[in-house]
C-alpha positions in Angstrom: 139.1 125.5 180.9 139.4 124.2 177.3 140.3 127.7 176.2 143.2 127.9 178.7 144.6 124.7 177.1 144.1 126.1 173.7 145.9 129.3 174.7 148.9 127.3 176.0 148.9 125.3 172.8 148.9 128.4 170.6 151.9 129.9 172.5 153.8 126.6 172.3 153.0 126.5 168.6 154.4 130.0 168.1 157.6 129.1 170.0 158.0 126.0 167.8 157.5 128.0 164.7 160.1 130.6 165.8 162.5 127.8 166.6 162.0 125.9 163.4 162.3 129.1 161.3 165.2 130.4 163.4 163.4 133.8 163.3 164.0 134.8 166.9 165.4 137.4 168.1 166.0 138.9 164.7 164.4 142.1 163.7 160.6 141.8 163.3 161.0 142.7 159.7 162.6 139.3 159.1 159.1 137.7 159.6 156.4 138.5 157.0 153.7 140.9 158.0 151.0 138.2 158.0 153.1 136.1 160.3 153.6 138.9 162.8 149.9 139.9 162.7 148.9 136.3 163.3 151.3 135.9 166.2 150.1 139.1 167.9 146.4 138.3 167.3 146.7 134.8 168.7 149.1 135.6 171.5 149.1 139.2 172.7 151.5 138.3 175.6 154.1 137.5 172.9 154.9 141.3 172.9 156.7 140.6 176.1 159.4 138.8 174.1 160.5 142.2 172.7 161.9 143.1 176.1 164.1 140.0 176.3 166.5 140.6 173.5 169.2 138.3 175.0 167.1 135.1 174.7 168.5 133.5 171.6 166.6 130.7 169.8 167.4 127.3 171.3 168.8 128.5 174.6 167.2 127.9 178.0 166.4 131.6 178.3 164.3 131.4 175.1 162.3 128.5 176.4 161.9 130.1 179.8 160.6 133.3 178.2 158.2 131.4 176.0 157.0 129.3 179.0 156.2 132.5 180.8 154.4 133.9 177.7 152.5 130.6 177.3 151.2 130.7 180.9 150.1 134.3 180.5 148.4 133.5 177.2 146.6 130.5 178.8 145.4 132.8 181.6 144.2 135.3 179.1 142.3 132.7 177.1 140.8 131.3 180.3 139.6 134.7 181.4 138.1 135.4 178.0 136.4 132.0 178.1 135.0 132.5 181.6 133.7 135.9 180.5 132.0 134.4 177.5 130.5 131.6 179.5 129.2 134.0 182.2 127.7 136.3 179.5 125.9 133.5 177.6 124.9 131.9 180.9 122.9 135.0 181.9 121.6 135.8 178.4 121.2 132.4 176.9 
């Protein structure tokens, strides 16, 4: 359950970063390569934002898209956490 909260926090942090840097929805090349790799590694569902090119930073559609991404990311982190707990519960 803690990992689900962390996944939500990560996605919200990415959305705040994109809002503060005004780097959304510009070309991915506008962000540095380490930034893109970090975003994709910490939040794989953030790839879904590539399909929503009309969501400009600061609009309600931007926040709706990132809310959806944050919920998917939280579910992904929760599933991975449950799998880790289940694995170490049997083998620990």
